[in-house]
mmCIF file of the N, C-alpha and C atoms, coordinates in Angstrom:
data_MODEL
# 
_entry.id   MODEL 
# 
loop_
_atom_site.group_PDB 
_atom_site.id 
_atom_site.type_symbol 
_atom_site.label_atom_id 
_atom_site.label_alt_id 
_atom_site.label_comp_id 
_atom_site.label_asym_id 
_atom_site.label_entity_id 
_atom_site.label_seq_id 
_atom_site.pdbx_PDB_ins_code 
_atom_site.Cartn_x 
_atom_site.Cartn_y 
_atom_site.Cartn_z 
_atom_site.occupancy 
_atom_site.B_iso_or_equiv 
_atom_site.pdbx_formal_charge 
_atom_site.auth_seq_id 
_atom_site.auth_comp_id 
_atom_site.auth_asym_id 
_atom_site.auth_atom_id 
_atom_site.pdbx_PDB_model_num 
ATOM 1   N N  . MET A 1 1  ? 96.556 59.055 81.197  1.00 0.00 ? 1  MET A N  1 
ATOM 2   C CA . MET A 1 1  ? 95.630 58.951 80.079  1.00 0.00 ? 1  MET A CA 1 
ATOM 3   C C  . MET A 1 1  ? 95.294 60.358 79.601  1.00 0.00 ? 1  MET A C  1 
ATOM 4   N N  . ASP A 1 2  ? 95.403 60.593 78.302  1.00 0.00 ? 2  ASP A N  1 
ATOM 5   C CA . ASP A 1 2  ? 95.075 61.921 77.792  1.00 0.00 ? 2  ASP A CA 1 
ATOM 6   C C  . ASP A 1 2  ? 93.561 62.122 77.800  1.00 0.00 ? 2  ASP A C  1 
ATOM 7   N N  . SER A 1 3  ? 93.146 63.375 77.743  1.00 0.00 ? 3  SER A N  1 
ATOM 8   C CA . SER A 1 3  ? 91.727 63.697 77.898  1.00 0.00 ? 3  SER A CA 1 
ATOM 9   C C  . SER A 1 3  ? 90.866 63.151 76.761  1.00 0.00 ? 3  SER A C  1 
ATOM 10  N N  . LYS A 1 4  ? 91.394 63.099 75.560  1.00 0.00 ? 4  LYS A N  1 
ATOM 11  C CA . LYS A 1 4  ? 90.627 62.570 74.432  1.00 0.00 ? 4  LYS A CA 1 
ATOM 12  C C  . LYS A 1 4  ? 90.327 61.085 74.628  1.00 0.00 ? 4  LYS A C  1 
ATOM 13  N N  . ALA A 1 5  ? 91.317 60.325 75.045  1.00 0.00 ? 5  ALA A N  1 
ATOM 14  C CA . ALA A 1 5  ? 91.131 58.893 75.303  1.00 0.00 ? 5  ALA A CA 1 
ATOM 15  C C  . ALA A 1 5  ? 90.176 58.679 76.479  1.00 0.00 ? 5  ALA A C  1 
ATOM 16  N N  . LYS A 1 6  ? 90.283 59.525 77.488  1.00 0.00 ? 6  LYS A N  1 
ATOM 17  C CA . LYS A 1 6  ? 89.410 59.425 78.650  1.00 0.00 ? 6  LYS A CA 1 
ATOM 18  C C  . LYS A 1 6  ? 87.958 59.663 78.260  1.00 0.00 ? 6  LYS A C  1 
ATOM 19  N N  . ARG A 1 7  ? 87.705 60.685 77.433  1.00 0.00 ? 7  ARG A N  1 
ATOM 20  C CA . ARG A 1 7  ? 86.340 60.963 76.980  1.00 0.00 ? 7  ARG A CA 1 
ATOM 21  C C  . ARG A 1 7  ? 85.791 59.812 76.140  1.00 0.00 ? 7  ARG A C  1 
ATOM 22  N N  . ARG A 1 8  ? 86.621 59.257 75.287  1.00 0.00 ? 8  ARG A N  1 
ATOM 23  C CA . ARG A 1 8  ? 86.207 58.145 74.434  1.00 0.00 ? 8  ARG A CA 1 
ATOM 24  C C  . ARG A 1 8  ? 85.832 56.921 75.291  1.00 0.00 ? 8  ARG A C  1 
ATOM 25  N N  . LEU A 1 9  ? 86.677 56.602 76.258  1.00 0.00 ? 9  LEU A N  1 
ATOM 26  C CA . LEU A 1 9  ? 86.408 55.484 77.159  1.00 0.00 ? 9  LEU A CA 1 
ATOM 27  C C  . LEU A 1 9  ? 85.148 55.743 77.985  1.00 0.00 ? 9  LEU A C  1 
ATOM 28  N N  . ALA A 1 10 ? 84.978 56.966 78.467  1.00 0.00 ? 10 ALA A N  1 
ATOM 29  C CA . ALA A 1 10 ? 83.795 57.315 79.257  1.00 0.00 ? 10 ALA A CA 1 
ATOM 30  C C  . ALA A 1 10 ? 82.521 57.121 78.435  1.00 0.00 ? 10 ALA A C  1 
ATOM 31  N N  . GLU A 1 11 ? 82.558 57.474 77.154  1.00 0.00 ? 11 GLU A N  1 
ATOM 32  C CA . GLU A 1 11 ? 81.378 57.305 76.306  1.00 0.00 ? 11 GLU A CA 1 
ATOM 33  C C  . GLU A 1 11 ? 81.078 55.829 76.067  1.00 0.00 ? 11 GLU A C  1 
ATOM 34  N N  . VAL A 1 12 ? 82.101 55.005 75.926  1.00 0.00 ? 12 VAL A N  1 
ATOM 35  C CA . VAL A 1 12 ? 81.884 53.554 75.792  1.00 0.00 ? 12 VAL A CA 1 
ATOM 36  C C  . VAL A 1 12 ? 81.174 53.027 77.035  1.00 0.00 ? 12 VAL A C  1 
ATOM 37  N N  . ILE A 1 13 ? 81.616 53.467 78.198  1.00 0.00 ? 13 ILE A N  1 
ATOM 38  C CA . ILE A 1 13 ? 81.004 53.035 79.462  1.00 0.00 ? 13 ILE A CA 1 
ATOM 39  C C  . ILE A 1 13 ? 79.565 53.523 79.541  1.00 0.00 ? 13 ILE A C  1 
ATOM 40  N N  . ARG A 1 14 ? 79.311 54.775 79.163  1.00 0.00 ? 14 ARG A N  1 
ATOM 41  C CA . ARG A 1 14 ? 77.944 55.314 79.194  1.00 0.00 ? 14 ARG A CA 1 
ATOM 42  C C  . ARG A 1 14 ? 77.008 54.550 78.256  1.00 0.00 ? 14 ARG A C  1 
ATOM 43  N N  . ARG A 1 15 ? 77.497 54.171 77.078  1.00 0.00 ? 15 ARG A N  1 
ATOM 44  C CA . ARG A 1 15 ? 76.662 53.401 76.144  1.00 0.00 ? 15 ARG A CA 1 
ATOM 45  C C  . ARG A 1 15 ? 76.323 52.026 76.728  1.00 0.00 ? 15 ARG A C  1 
ATOM 46  N N  . ARG A 1 16 ? 77.294 51.389 77.335  1.00 0.00 ? 16 ARG A N  1 
ATOM 47  C CA . ARG A 1 16 ? 77.033 50.088 77.971  1.00 0.00 ? 16 ARG A CA 1 
ATOM 48  C C  . ARG A 1 16 ? 76.070 50.240 79.151  1.00 0.00 ? 16 ARG A C  1 
ATOM 49  N N  . PHE A 1 17 ? 76.237 51.318 79.895  1.00 0.00 ? 17 PHE A N  1 
ATOM 50  C CA . PHE A 1 17 ? 75.341 51.620 81.013  1.00 0.00 ? 17 PHE A CA 1 
ATOM 51  C C  . PHE A 1 17 ? 73.920 51.806 80.487  1.00 0.00 ? 17 PHE A C  1 
ATOM 52  N N  . THR A 1 18 ? 73.788 52.522 79.373  1.00 0.00 ? 18 THR A N  1 
ATOM 53  C CA . THR A 1 18 ? 72.484 52.725 78.742  1.00 0.00 ? 18 THR A CA 1 
ATOM 54  C C  . THR A 1 18 ? 71.871 51.391 78.334  1.00 0.00 ? 18 THR A C  1 
ATOM 55  N N  . ASP A 1 19 ? 72.670 50.533 77.732  1.00 0.00 ? 19 ASP A N  1 
ATOM 56  C CA . ASP A 1 19 ? 72.176 49.215 77.322  1.00 0.00 ? 19 ASP A CA 1 
ATOM 57  C C  . ASP A 1 19 ? 71.646 48.419 78.519  1.00 0.00 ? 19 ASP A C  1 
ATOM 58  N N  . GLY A 1 20 ? 72.283 48.564 79.653  1.00 0.00 ? 20 GLY A N  1 
ATOM 59  C CA . GLY A 1 20 ? 71.838 47.856 80.849  1.00 0.00 ? 20 GLY A CA 1 
ATOM 60  C C  . GLY A 1 20 ? 70.606 48.468 81.484  1.00 0.00 ? 20 GLY A C  1 
ATOM 61  N N  . LEU A 1 21 ? 70.457 49.799 81.390  1.00 0.00 ? 21 LEU A N  1 
ATOM 62  C CA . LEU A 1 21 ? 69.321 50.473 82.020  1.00 0.00 ? 21 LEU A CA 1 
ATOM 63  C C  . LEU A 1 21 ? 68.059 50.485 81.160  1.00 0.00 ? 21 LEU A C  1 
ATOM 64  N N  . THR A 1 22 ? 68.206 50.448 79.853  1.00 0.00 ? 22 THR A N  1 
ATOM 65  C CA . THR A 1 22 ? 67.057 50.562 78.951  1.00 0.00 ? 22 THR A CA 1 
ATOM 66  C C  . THR A 1 22 ? 65.966 49.530 79.246  1.00 0.00 ? 22 THR A C  1 
ATOM 67  N N  . PRO A 1 23 ? 66.287 48.265 79.478  1.00 0.00 ? 23 PRO A N  1 
ATOM 68  C CA . PRO A 1 23 ? 65.218 47.297 79.780  1.00 0.00 ? 23 PRO A CA 1 
ATOM 69  C C  . PRO A 1 23 ? 64.439 47.609 81.062  1.00 0.00 ? 23 PRO A C  1 
ATOM 70  N N  . THR A 1 24 ? 65.001 48.410 81.947  1.00 0.00 ? 24 THR A N  1 
ATOM 71  C CA . THR A 1 24 ? 64.310 48.756 83.195  1.00 0.00 ? 24 THR A CA 1 
ATOM 72  C C  . THR A 1 24 ? 63.471 50.021 83.061  1.00 0.00 ? 24 THR A C  1 
ATOM 73  N N  . GLY A 1 25 ? 63.451 50.629 81.866  1.00 0.00 ? 25 GLY A N  1 
ATOM 74  C CA . GLY A 1 25 ? 62.613 51.804 81.630  1.00 0.00 ? 25 GLY A CA 1 
ATOM 75  C C  . GLY A 1 25 ? 63.339 53.127 81.696  1.00 0.00 ? 25 GLY A C  1 
ATOM 76  N N  . PHE A 1 26 ? 64.630 53.137 81.948  1.00 0.00 ? 26 PHE A N  1 
ATOM 77  C CA . PHE A 1 26 ? 65.389 54.393 81.986  1.00 0.00 ? 26 PHE A CA 1 
ATOM 78  C C  . PHE A 1 26 ? 65.746 54.828 80.577  1.00 0.00 ? 26 PHE A C  1 
ATOM 79  N N  . LEU A 1 27 ? 65.626 56.114 80.328  1.00 0.00 ? 27 LEU A N  1 
ATOM 80  C CA . LEU A 1 27 ? 65.981 56.712 79.043  1.00 0.00 ? 27 LEU A CA 1 
ATOM 81  C C  . LEU A 1 27 ? 67.143 57.664 79.235  1.00 0.00 ? 27 LEU A C  1 
ATOM 82  N N  . ARG A 1 28 ? 68.089 57.627 78.328  1.00 0.00 ? 28 ARG A N  1 
ATOM 83  C CA . ARG A 1 28 ? 69.225 58.554 78.388  1.00 0.00 ? 28 ARG A CA 1 
ATOM 84  C C  . ARG A 1 28 ? 68.762 59.889 77.823  1.00 0.00 ? 28 ARG A C  1 
ATOM 85  N N  . THR A 1 29 ? 68.744 60.913 78.676  1.00 0.00 ? 29 THR A N  1 
ATOM 86  C CA . THR A 1 29 ? 68.241 62.221 78.262  1.00 0.00 ? 29 THR A CA 1 
ATOM 87  C C  . THR A 1 29 ? 69.356 63.243 78.060  1.00 0.00 ? 29 THR A C  1 
ATOM 88  N N  . LYS A 1 30 ? 70.495 62.985 78.634  1.00 0.00 ? 30 LYS A N  1 
ATOM 89  C CA . LYS A 1 30 ? 71.689 63.821 78.484  1.00 0.00 ? 30 LYS A CA 1 
ATOM 90  C C  . LYS A 1 30 ? 72.879 62.869 78.462  1.00 0.00 ? 30 LYS A C  1 
ATOM 91  N N  . PRO A 1 31 ? 74.069 63.352 78.144  1.00 0.00 ? 31 PRO A N  1 
ATOM 92  C CA . PRO A 1 31 ? 75.218 62.439 78.039  1.00 0.00 ? 31 PRO A CA 1 
ATOM 93  C C  . PRO A 1 31 ? 75.465 61.583 79.282  1.00 0.00 ? 31 PRO A C  1 
ATOM 94  N N  . ALA A 1 32 ? 75.167 62.097 80.460  1.00 0.00 ? 32 ALA A N  1 
ATOM 95  C CA . ALA A 1 32 ? 75.439 61.333 81.681  1.00 0.00 ? 32 ALA A CA 1 
ATOM 96  C C  . ALA A 1 32 ? 74.235 61.294 82.609  1.00 0.00 ? 32 ALA A C  1 
ATOM 97  N N  . PHE A 1 33 ? 73.023 61.305 82.028  1.00 0.00 ? 33 PHE A N  1 
ATOM 98  C CA . PHE A 1 33 ? 71.802 61.411 82.823  1.00 0.00 ? 33 PHE A CA 1 
ATOM 99  C C  . PHE A 1 33 ? 70.725 60.509 82.230  1.00 0.00 ? 33 PHE A C  1 
ATOM 100 N N  . TRP A 1 34 ? 70.121 59.650 83.076  1.00 0.00 ? 34 TRP A N  1 
ATOM 101 C CA . TRP A 1 34 ? 69.067 58.737 82.656  1.00 0.00 ? 34 TRP A CA 1 
ATOM 102 C C  . TRP A 1 34 ? 67.864 58.956 83.544  1.00 0.00 ? 34 TRP A C  1 
ATOM 103 N N  . VAL A 1 35 ? 66.672 58.931 82.939  1.00 0.00 ? 35 VAL A N  1 
ATOM 104 C CA . VAL A 1 35 ? 65.438 59.210 83.668  1.00 0.00 ? 35 VAL A CA 1 
ATOM 105 C C  . VAL A 1 35 ? 64.420 58.103 83.406  1.00 0.00 ? 35 VAL A C  1 
ATOM 106 N N  . ARG A 1 36 ? 63.683 57.735 84.467  1.00 0.00 ? 36 ARG A N  1 
ATOM 107 C CA . ARG A 1 36 ? 62.557 56.813 84.335  1.00 0.00 ? 36 ARG A CA 1 
ATOM 108 C C  . ARG A 1 36 ? 61.332 57.525 84.899  1.00 0.00 ? 36 ARG A C  1 
ATOM 109 N N  . PRO A 1 37 ? 60.427 57.970 84.015  1.00 0.00 ? 37 PRO A N  1 
ATOM 110 C CA . PRO A 1 37 ? 59.234 58.674 84.492  1.00 0.00 ? 37 PRO A CA 1 
ATOM 111 C C  . PRO A 1 37 ? 58.241 57.721 85.165  1.00 0.00 ? 37 PRO A C  1 
ATOM 112 N N  . LYS A 1 38 ? 57.657 58.197 86.221  1.00 0.00 ? 38 LYS A N  1 
ATOM 113 C CA . LYS A 1 38 ? 56.574 57.504 86.920  1.00 0.00 ? 38 LYS A CA 1 
ATOM 114 C C  . LYS A 1 38 ? 55.381 58.461 86.980  1.00 0.00 ? 38 LYS A C  1 
ATOM 115 N N  . VAL A 1 39 ? 54.297 58.055 87.594  1.00 0.00 ? 39 VAL A N  1 
ATOM 116 C CA . VAL A 1 39 ? 53.082 58.877 87.631  1.00 0.00 ? 39 VAL A CA 1 
ATOM 117 C C  . VAL A 1 39 ? 53.320 60.207 88.349  1.00 0.00 ? 39 VAL A C  1 
ATOM 118 N N  . HIS A 1 40 ? 53.914 60.185 89.518  1.00 0.00 ? 40 HIS A N  1 
ATOM 119 C CA . HIS A 1 40 ? 54.072 61.388 90.331  1.00 0.00 ? 40 HIS A CA 1 
ATOM 120 C C  . HIS A 1 40 ? 55.516 61.803 90.564  1.00 0.00 ? 40 HIS A C  1 
ATOM 121 N N  . CYS A 1 41 ? 56.454 61.091 89.937  1.00 0.00 ? 41 CYS A N  1 
ATOM 122 C CA . CYS A 1 41 ? 57.860 61.407 90.166  1.00 0.00 ? 41 CYS A CA 1 
ATOM 123 C C  . CYS A 1 41 ? 58.713 60.960 88.983  1.00 0.00 ? 41 CYS A C  1 
ATOM 124 N N  . LEU A 1 42 ? 59.962 61.354 89.022  1.00 0.00 ? 42 LEU A N  1 
ATOM 125 C CA . LEU A 1 42 ? 60.974 60.887 88.082  1.00 0.00 ? 42 LEU A CA 1 
ATOM 126 C C  . LEU A 1 42 ? 62.065 60.213 88.891  1.00 0.00 ? 42 LEU A C  1 
ATOM 127 N N  . GLU A 1 43 ? 62.477 59.054 88.468  1.00 0.00 ? 43 GLU A N  1 
ATOM 128 C CA . GLU A 1 43 ? 63.643 58.410 89.059  1.00 0.00 ? 43 GLU A CA 1 
ATOM 129 C C  . GLU A 1 43 ? 64.797 58.696 88.116  1.00 0.00 ? 43 GLU A C  1 
ATOM 130 N N  . PHE A 1 44 ? 65.955 59.027 88.662  1.00 0.00 ? 44 PHE A N  1 
ATOM 131 C CA . PHE A 1 44 ? 67.072 59.364 87.782  1.00 0.00 ? 44 PHE A CA 1 
ATOM 132 C C  . PHE A 1 44 ? 68.372 58.751 88.259  1.00 0.00 ? 44 PHE A C  1 
ATOM 133 N N  . VAL A 1 45 ? 69.278 58.624 87.305  1.00 0.00 ? 45 VAL A N  1 
ATOM 134 C CA . VAL A 1 45 ? 70.644 58.168 87.556  1.00 0.00 ? 45 VAL A CA 1 
ATOM 135 C C  . VAL A 1 45 ? 71.562 59.144 86.851  1.00 0.00 ? 45 VAL A C  1 
ATOM 136 N N  . HIS A 1 46 ? 72.600 59.577 87.535  1.00 0.00 ? 46 HIS A N  1 
ATOM 137 C CA . HIS A 1 46 ? 73.591 60.479 86.946  1.00 0.00 ? 46 HIS A CA 1 
ATOM 138 C C  . HIS A 1 46 ? 74.968 59.883 87.169  1.00 0.00 ? 46 HIS A C  1 
ATOM 139 N N  . LEU A 1 47 ? 75.762 59.802 86.112  1.00 0.00 ? 47 LEU A N  1 
ATOM 140 C CA . LEU A 1 47 ? 77.146 59.348 86.224  1.00 0.00 ? 47 LEU A CA 1 
ATOM 141 C C  . LEU A 1 47 ? 78.052 60.571 86.209  1.00 0.00 ? 47 LEU A C  1 
ATOM 142 N N  . HIS A 1 48 ? 78.792 60.760 87.281  1.00 0.00 ? 48 HIS A N  1 
ATOM 143 C CA . HIS A 1 48 ? 79.723 61.886 87.379  1.00 0.00 ? 48 HIS A CA 1 
ATOM 144 C C  . HIS A 1 48 ? 81.126 61.372 87.073  1.00 0.00 ? 48 HIS A C  1 
ATOM 145 N N  . LEU A 1 49 ? 81.708 61.857 85.993  1.00 0.00 ? 49 LEU A N  1 
ATOM 146 C CA . LEU A 1 49 ? 83.067 61.469 85.614  1.00 0.00 ? 49 LEU A CA 1 
ATOM 147 C C  . LEU A 1 49 ? 84.063 62.344 86.368  1.00 0.00 ? 49 LEU A C  1 
ATOM 148 N N  . PHE A 1 50 ? 84.950 61.728 87.121  1.00 0.00 ? 50 PHE A N  1 
ATOM 149 C CA . PHE A 1 50 ? 85.974 62.476 87.841  1.00 0.00 ? 50 PHE A CA 1 
ATOM 150 C C  . PHE A 1 50 ? 86.992 63.056 86.864  1.00 0.00 ? 50 PHE A C  1 
ATOM 151 N N  . THR A 1 51 ? 87.498 64.233 87.160  1.00 0.00 ? 51 THR A N  1 
ATOM 152 C CA . THR A 1 51 ? 88.477 64.880 86.280  1.00 0.00 ? 51 THR A CA 1 
ATOM 153 C C  . THR A 1 51 ? 89.868 64.295 86.443  1.00 0.00 ? 51 THR A C  1 
ATOM 154 N N  . PHE A 1 52 ? 90.177 63.744 87.606  1.00 0.00 ? 52 PHE A N  1 
ATOM 155 C CA . PHE A 1 52 ? 91.541 63.299 87.885  1.00 0.00 ? 52 PHE A CA 1 
ATOM 156 C C  . PHE A 1 52 ? 91.814 61.851 87.484  1.00 0.00 ? 52 PHE A C  1 
ATOM 157 N N  . ALA A 1 53 ? 90.783 61.088 87.177  1.00 0.00 ? 53 ALA A N  1 
ATOM 158 C CA . ALA A 1 53 ? 90.979 59.675 86.819  1.00 0.00 ? 53 ALA A CA 1 
ATOM 159 C C  . ALA A 1 53 ? 89.803 59.208 85.978  1.00 0.00 ? 53 ALA A C  1 
ATOM 160 N N  . PRO A 1 54 ? 89.979 58.188 85.190  1.00 0.00 ? 54 PRO A N  1 
ATOM 161 C CA . PRO A 1 54 ? 88.842 57.669 84.429  1.00 0.00 ? 54 PRO A CA 1 
ATOM 162 C C  . PRO A 1 54 ? 87.945 56.792 85.308  1.00 0.00 ? 54 PRO A C  1 
ATOM 163 N N  . SER A 1 55 ? 87.276 57.425 86.261  1.00 0.00 ? 55 SER A N  1 
ATOM 164 C CA . SER A 1 55 ? 86.353 56.701 87.131  1.00 0.00 ? 55 SER A CA 1 
ATOM 165 C C  . SER A 1 55 ? 85.112 57.560 87.352  1.00 0.00 ? 55 SER A C  1 
ATOM 166 N N  . PHE A 1 56 ? 84.041 56.910 87.802  1.00 0.00 ? 56 PHE A N  1 
ATOM 167 C CA . PHE A 1 56 ? 82.746 57.563 87.951  1.00 0.00 ? 56 PHE A CA 1 
ATOM 168 C C  . PHE A 1 56 ? 82.255 57.501 89.382  1.00 0.00 ? 56 PHE A C  1 
ATOM 169 N N  . ARG A 1 57 ? 81.405 58.454 89.713  1.00 0.00 ? 57 ARG A N  1 
ATOM 170 C CA . ARG A 1 57 ? 80.580 58.398 90.920  1.00 0.00 ? 57 ARG A CA 1 
ATOM 171 C C  . ARG A 1 57 ? 79.151 58.328 90.398  1.00 0.00 ? 57 ARG A C  1 
ATOM 172 N N  . VAL A 1 58 ? 78.308 57.511 91.002  1.00 0.00 ? 58 VAL A N  1 
ATOM 173 C CA . VAL A 1 58 ? 76.935 57.337 90.541  1.00 0.00 ? 58 VAL A CA 1 
ATOM 174 C C  . VAL A 1 58 ? 75.985 57.987 91.540  1.00 0.00 ? 58 VAL A C  1 
ATOM 175 N N  . HIS A 1 59 ? 75.079 58.814 91.022  1.00 0.00 ? 59 HIS A N  1 
ATOM 176 C CA . HIS A 1 59 ? 74.034 59.437 91.833  1.00 0.00 ? 59 HIS A CA 1 
ATOM 177 C C  . HIS A 1 59 ? 72.701 58.818 91.434  1.00 0.00 ? 59 HIS A C  1 
ATOM 178 N N  . PHE A 1 60 ? 71.910 58.416 92.410  1.00 0.00 ? 60 PHE A N  1 
ATOM 179 C CA . PHE A 1 60 ? 70.555 57.933 92.183  1.00 0.00 ? 60 PHE A CA 1 
ATOM 180 C C  . PHE A 1 60 ? 69.617 58.879 92.896  1.00 0.00 ? 60 PHE A C  1 
ATOM 181 N N  . GLY A 1 61 ? 68.450 59.127 92.322  1.00 0.00 ? 61 GLY A N  1 
ATOM 182 C CA . GLY A 1 61 ? 67.532 60.020 92.989  1.00 0.00 ? 61 GLY A CA 1 
ATOM 183 C C  . GLY A 1 61 ? 66.114 59.913 92.488  1.00 0.00 ? 61 GLY A C  1 
ATOM 184 N N  . VAL A 1 62 ? 65.235 60.586 93.221  1.00 0.00 ? 62 VAL A N  1 
ATOM 185 C CA . VAL A 1 62 ? 63.823 60.668 92.882  1.00 0.00 ? 62 VAL A CA 1 
ATOM 186 C C  . VAL A 1 62 ? 63.427 62.138 92.974  1.00 0.00 ? 62 VAL A C  1 
ATOM 187 N N  . ARG A 1 63 ? 62.738 62.620 91.947  1.00 0.00 ? 63 ARG A N  1 
ATOM 188 C CA . ARG A 1 63 ? 62.228 63.995 91.964  1.00 0.00 ? 63 ARG A CA 1 
ATOM 189 C C  . ARG A 1 63 ? 60.714 63.930 91.891  1.00 0.00 ? 63 ARG A C  1 
ATOM 190 N N  . VAL A 1 64 ? 60.050 64.574 92.827  1.00 0.00 ? 64 VAL A N  1 
ATOM 191 C CA . VAL A 1 64 ? 58.591 64.672 92.822  1.00 0.00 ? 64 VAL A CA 1 
ATOM 192 C C  . VAL A 1 64 ? 58.206 65.701 91.763  1.00 0.00 ? 64 VAL A C  1 
ATOM 193 N N  . LEU A 1 65 ? 57.231 65.374 90.925  1.00 0.00 ? 65 LEU A N  1 
ATOM 194 C CA . LEU A 1 65 ? 56.906 66.229 89.784  1.00 0.00 ? 65 LEU A CA 1 
ATOM 195 C C  . LEU A 1 65 ? 56.329 67.589 90.156  1.00 0.00 ? 65 LEU A C  1 
ATOM 196 N N  . ASN A 1 66 ? 55.680 67.731 91.291  1.00 0.00 ? 66 ASN A N  1 
ATOM 197 C CA . ASN A 1 66 ? 55.148 69.044 91.656  1.00 0.00 ? 66 ASN A CA 1 
ATOM 198 C C  . ASN A 1 66 ? 56.133 69.874 92.484  1.00 0.00 ? 66 ASN A C  1 
ATOM 199 N N  . ASP A 1 67 ? 57.384 69.469 92.555  1.00 0.00 ? 67 ASP A N  1 
ATOM 200 C CA . ASP A 1 67 ? 58.429 70.234 93.227  1.00 0.00 ? 67 ASP A CA 1 
ATOM 201 C C  . ASP A 1 67 ? 58.695 71.511 92.436  1.00 0.00 ? 67 ASP A C  1 
ATOM 202 N N  . THR A 1 68 ? 59.025 72.595 93.105  1.00 0.00 ? 68 THR A N  1 
ATOM 203 C CA . THR A 1 68 ? 59.262 73.877 92.430  1.00 0.00 ? 68 THR A CA 1 
ATOM 204 C C  . THR A 1 68 ? 60.646 73.981 91.810  1.00 0.00 ? 68 THR A C  1 
ATOM 205 N N  . PHE A 1 69 ? 61.554 73.046 92.120  1.00 0.00 ? 69 PHE A N  1 
ATOM 206 C CA . PHE A 1 69 ? 62.886 73.078 91.513  1.00 0.00 ? 69 PHE A CA 1 
ATOM 207 C C  . PHE A 1 69 ? 62.748 72.844 90.011  1.00 0.00 ? 69 PHE A C  1 
ATOM 208 N N  . PRO A 1 70 ? 63.397 73.669 89.163  1.00 0.00 ? 70 PRO A N  1 
ATOM 209 C CA . PRO A 1 70 ? 63.126 73.629 87.727  1.00 0.00 ? 70 PRO A CA 1 
ATOM 210 C C  . PRO A 1 70 ? 63.715 72.450 86.952  1.00 0.00 ? 70 PRO A C  1 
ATOM 211 N N  . ALA A 1 71 ? 64.577 71.653 87.541  1.00 0.00 ? 71 ALA A N  1 
ATOM 212 C CA . ALA A 1 71 ? 65.216 70.574 86.783  1.00 0.00 ? 71 ALA A CA 1 
ATOM 213 C C  . ALA A 1 71 ? 65.037 69.239 87.492  1.00 0.00 ? 71 ALA A C  1 
ATOM 214 N N  . ALA A 1 72 ? 65.056 68.170 86.710  1.00 0.00 ? 72 ALA A N  1 
ATOM 215 C CA . ALA A 1 72 ? 65.021 66.822 87.279  1.00 0.00 ? 72 ALA A CA 1 
ATOM 216 C C  . ALA A 1 72 ? 66.434 66.382 87.547  1.00 0.00 ? 72 ALA A C  1 
ATOM 217 N N  . ALA A 1 73 ? 67.037 66.905 88.610  1.00 0.00 ? 73 ALA A N  1 
ATOM 218 C CA . ALA A 1 73 ? 68.438 66.641 88.877  1.00 0.00 ? 73 ALA A CA 1 
ATOM 219 C C  . ALA A 1 73 ? 68.689 66.688 90.373  1.00 0.00 ? 73 ALA A C  1 
ATOM 220 N N  . CYS A 1 74 ? 69.933 66.446 90.730  1.00 0.00 ? 74 CYS A N  1 
ATOM 221 C CA . CYS A 1 74 ? 70.332 66.545 92.122  1.00 0.00 ? 74 CYS A CA 1 
ATOM 222 C C  . CYS A 1 74 ? 70.206 67.989 92.579  1.00 0.00 ? 74 CYS A C  1 
ATOM 223 N N  . GLN A 1 75 ? 69.704 68.201 93.764  1.00 0.00 ? 75 GLN A N  1 
ATOM 224 C CA . GLN A 1 75 ? 69.566 69.549 94.297  1.00 0.00 ? 75 GLN A CA 1 
ATOM 225 C C  . GLN A 1 75 ? 70.298 69.618 95.627  1.00 0.00 ? 75 GLN A C  1 
ATOM 226 N N  . ARG A 1 76 ? 71.207 70.540 95.724  1.00 0.00 ? 76 ARG A N  1 
ATOM 227 C CA . ARG A 1 76 ? 71.935 70.722 96.985  1.00 0.00 ? 76 ARG A CA 1 
ATOM 228 C C  . ARG A 1 76 ? 71.191 71.724 97.832  1.00 0.00 ? 76 ARG A C  1 
ATOM 229 N N  . THR A 1 77 ? 71.091 71.431 99.110  1.00 0.00 ? 77 THR A N  1 
ATOM 230 C CA . THR A 1 77 ? 70.397 72.347 100.020 1.00 0.00 ? 77 THR A CA 1 
ATOM 231 C C  . THR A 1 77 ? 71.339 72.854 101.058 1.00 0.00 ? 77 THR A C  1 
# 
């Protein structure tokens, strides 16, 4: 699959993913990142598109709002 077709297909999947997550309170904030704000934390979902195949890995997480890390994203330690 050429890269243009792969990107197009990935965006179709992301839009459908957005349609499924929106009723649960998640908002798409970046092309592959959805956030659901809560009182003291953010719940997030990130879709990682693999470079070698048109497939995804899904990351789920929670970020506490008073954490010193500057982004609401996965943090490697």
